[in-house]
N, C-alpha and C positions, 0 to 999 in steps of 0.2 A: 156692405150689408144688403143692398138691393140685389146684387149679383147672387149672394148666398141664398136669399129668399127665393129668387127666380129658379135656381137649380132645385131647391127643395120642393117648391110648388110643382115643378114639372115632374119630378120623381114621384111625388105623392099622387099626382093626377094619373100617372101611369098605373100606380098601385090601385087606385080606385077602379080604373078600367079593367084591371085583372081581378077585381073583387077581393083584393087582399085587405083593404080597409074601407070604411064607410064614409069617412069624412077627410077632407084635405085641410088640416089645421094650418098649414102654411099660408093658405089663401085668406085666412082670417087675420093674419098679422099685418098691422099697418106700419109702414116704414116711411119716415119723413123724406120727402124728395130732396135730393142734393141740389145745391145751387149750381146753376150752369155757369161755367167759366166763360167770361166775356172774351171773345176773340177780337184781335185788332189786325185785320188783313192789311196788305199793302195798299197804299194810295196808287192812283194811276201814275203819278210821278215816280214813285218807287219802283213800280213794275216796269216802266220805261227805262229807268236807270239799270235795272237788272238785265233786261233784254239787250240793251245796248252793250253792256259789258260782255255778255255771252257772244254777241255778234262780232264785236271788234277783236276778240281773242280767238275767234274761229272755234268756239266750243262745239264739239260734235253733237251735243245734246241741245243745241240752241233751238232747233225746230221742235223738240219735245217740250221745251219751256214755253214756246209760243203757243202750242196746242193746249197746254195746261192753263195758261193765263188768259188766252183769248177765247178758247172754246170750252174751258172748264173741264177738260179731261181729267179723270182720276189717274193715279199712278199705274194701276193695272191695265187701264184702257190704253194709255199711251205706249206702254211697253209691249202690249199684246197686239198693237196695230200692225196690219200687214199691208203690203202694197196693193194687194188684191182689193182692199177696201178703200183705196185712195184713187179718186178720179180727178186728176188735175185739169184735164181738158174741160170737164163739165163743172169743175169747181165744187166738188162734193166729197164728203168723207163719211164713211159708215162706221159707227160705233157698234161693234159686234163681238169682238174677242177681248179677253183680258189675260194677263200673265201674272201669276201669283206663285209664291212658294208655300206649298201645303205639305205638312208632314215631311219636311226636308226634300221635297221634290218640286221642281219648277213645273207648274201646270198651265198649259195654254188652252183655254177653253172659252166657251161662250159666256157672255156677261150673265150675272146671276138672275136678272129678271128681264122680261120683255120690255119693260118700261125703260131699262137702261140702254137698250139697243135703239139706234136711230140713225137716219141719214141726215147730215147737217151740211148747210152751205158753207163754203170756205171763203172768208174774207181774204183780200189780196195779200195781206202780210203772211197769212198761213200758206197760201199757194207758193209765194216766193221762198219761204223757209223750207217747204217740202221739196221744191225743185232743187234747192241747194243741197239738201240732205241726200237726195238721190245721186247727185254728182259725187258727193263725198263718199258715199257707200261704194260707188263704182270704183273709185280710186283705191279705197281700202281693199276691195276684192282683188284688184290687180296686184296690190302690194303683198297680199297674203298668199296668193297663188294656190298651191295645192292644200294649204292649211285652211282655206276658206270653207265654211259650212253654209250651204244654202238653206235658208229658213223662210224667206219672203218677209221677214220682220223688217219694219222700217228702222227701228233703233236696235242696234246690235253692238257687240264688242268689235274690235279690229279684225277678228277672225270670223265674224258672221254669226256667232253664237248669241243666244238670248242675253239681254242685259239683266244682271241680278238686281231685284227690287231694292234691297237694302243698300247696295252700292249707288243706286240712283238717288236715294235720300242723302247719302253722304256727299255726292257730287252737287246736289242742290244746296246743301248747307255751305259747302266750300265756295260755290259760285256766289252765294249771297254775301259771304264775307269779303270776297274779292271785289264785288260790286259796291261794297260799302252801304248795304241796305240792312234794315232790321231783320233779325232772324225770326222767321215764322214757321209754322208747320206747313208742310207741303200741301196738305188738304185745305188749308186756309186760303190758298191762292184762288180757289173757286169763287170766293166772295168778291174778287176783284174783276171777274170776268165781265159782268154787265157794264161797269164803268169804263172798262177798256173798249168795249164795243162802241159805246157812245163817243169816246174820244177818237176812235178810228173812223167816225162818220159812217158806221154801218147802219143801213136803213133799219128803222124800228121793227118792221115786219120780218126782216132777216134775223135780227137779234132775238125776236120772239121765238123763232124756230130753234136758234142755237141755245137759248136759255131754257127752252122747253116750257114756256109759259102758256097757259091755256087762254089767257085774256091779254089783249094788247095794252089794257090799262095798267097792268102790273109792270109790263116792260117800260111804259112811258114814265112810271115813277122813278125808275133807274135813270132814265134819260134826262130828268130834270136836274140831275147833279153832275154836270159836265165840268171837266177841268179847264184850265186856262188855255187860251189860243196857242200860246208858245208850246205847251205840252202836246197839244193836238198836232201842231206842225212837226214837232220832233218825232212823234210816232209815225206820221206819214213818211217822213224822211227815212226813218228806220226801215220801213217796208220797202222803199225804193232801193235802199242800200243792200238789203238781203237779196233783192232781185238781180242786182248787178255784181254781187260779190262772187269771187272765184274761190272754189274750194282749195284748201292748202294741200 
């Protein structure tokens, strides 16, 4: 009902601009707000379990999952990420591009708003995951030979072509099942980001940049809810494991 009213209101507003009508009757209609569905994102322990499963099975999308969970990347941002926007030496990553399927075409373009674009500091677990991803991609390129397509994208198929967004969702659901964690929406992983940063002992000022908070007090509210020490140790161990892991 809300969507129908919004479309009608927009159409009638245009009609008023064209002086076809004198009043927008759709703007006068009151529609009761729908109740927001409460989301239940993963706990830090569930996120750790998911990432460990992806790491131990050498999932080629493991680094993508790390960026989504630790940095709060959206699907389009992670699939549109290019190596040109990754500086592992400086420990920085720039959110600038996104990959989406629009009108049956894969479109690689800038993020929708300037607010979405940002240069973020990379926690060590992200650096380790991306270093491993680069090695994996080099091996895939050698295996594909002449069939390889150069795109500079960080996450590609085995032939270097862009990763299909809907396939990424399917792989996420499949990996969740294999990791034996609750099935959640891919978008809901963003709500676990702050807690993971606290568990990884990322400095609050760095976390403030990553979470794009304007006030440190907002970040510190997240940092008051930290997981158990055993979970924190397991996450640190996972980061070290990614750094030492050899690509298959």
